[in-house]
N, C-alpha and C positions, 0 to 999 in steps of 0.2 A: 504494500500500500504506500503510495506516495504522499508524504506530508511535507509541504513547503513551509519553511520558517522564514520570518521576516517582520520587520517593523513592530516588534513587541507582541507577536502572535504567530499563529499557524493557519494554514489553509489546507483542506483535504476534501475528497469527494465522499459523499454518502449515498447509499442506495436504500431508498425508503420503501417499506412495504406497509401501506395504510390498511386500515380495517383488520388489523391482526388481533389475536386473542389477548395479547398483553404488550405493554411497552417494554422493549428490550434491545440491547445491543448484542447482535448475534455473531459478530466476527467480521472476516473479510469476504467480500464478494466482488469479483471482477475489478480488482484494484480500488475498491471503495470500502468504507465501513458500512456494513449492513445493519439497518435499524428497523425494527418492527414498531409500529405505532397503532394504537387502538382507534385513533381519530380518523375520520373519513377525509378523502381528498377534496373537500368542498369548502368554500368560503375561507380558505387559508387555515383551516383547523389543523390539518396535518403539519403544515409548516410551523404553526405556533407550538404544536406538541413536540416537534423536532427541536426547536430552539429551547423549549423548557427542559427537555430530557438532557440535551447536551450541556446546558448550563448547570443543571443539577449534578450530573456525573463528573463534570470537569471543575465543579465548585467555583464558578464565576457568575456574575450577574447576567441576566438574560440579555441585557444591552451589549454584552461582549460577544454574543453569538449572532452572526449575520449570514444569511443565505445570499450569495453574490451571483450565482448562476443556477439555472434550472428550477426556478421557482414553481413552474407548472409541470415539472417532470419528476419522475421517481429518482433520477440521478441528479444530485445537486452538488454544487461547490460551496463549502462552508468556510468562513473565516472566523476564528476565535481569537480575540485579543487577551493578553494577560496569561497565556498558557504556553508552555514549552512543548516541543515535539515529543518528549519522553512521556508526558502526561497522556497524550492521545494514544501512544503506543501501549501504555498501561491499560487503557480501556480495551484495546484490541486483545492484549494478552489475557485480561480478566475474562473476556468473552469466550476465549478458547478453552478455559479451564472447564473440566467436566463438573457438573453439579452433583453434589452428594444427595443420595436418596435417603429418606428417613427409614429407619428400620421399623418393621411392624411389630 
């Protein structure tokens, strides 16, 4: 996954799957960060949910997350200020870890 650093932030591609069963960062898909959102792709609700999820996971204010390309597409270019490349890579590696199942 390509993450470009510069001017106090990073930019990268995300692949959004709207109307999913839960909000989640799933890992890498086609050189982008795959993100599932429960919000539908109407009235910018999926874009707002994307900004909210990334801001929460990267621990930055929502104003620090901007969609700069692909606003009406599933593949979007996102810029996040106040974050280093390593923080986004940590999201990716956390998504790749297998989840532990509860024992019955």
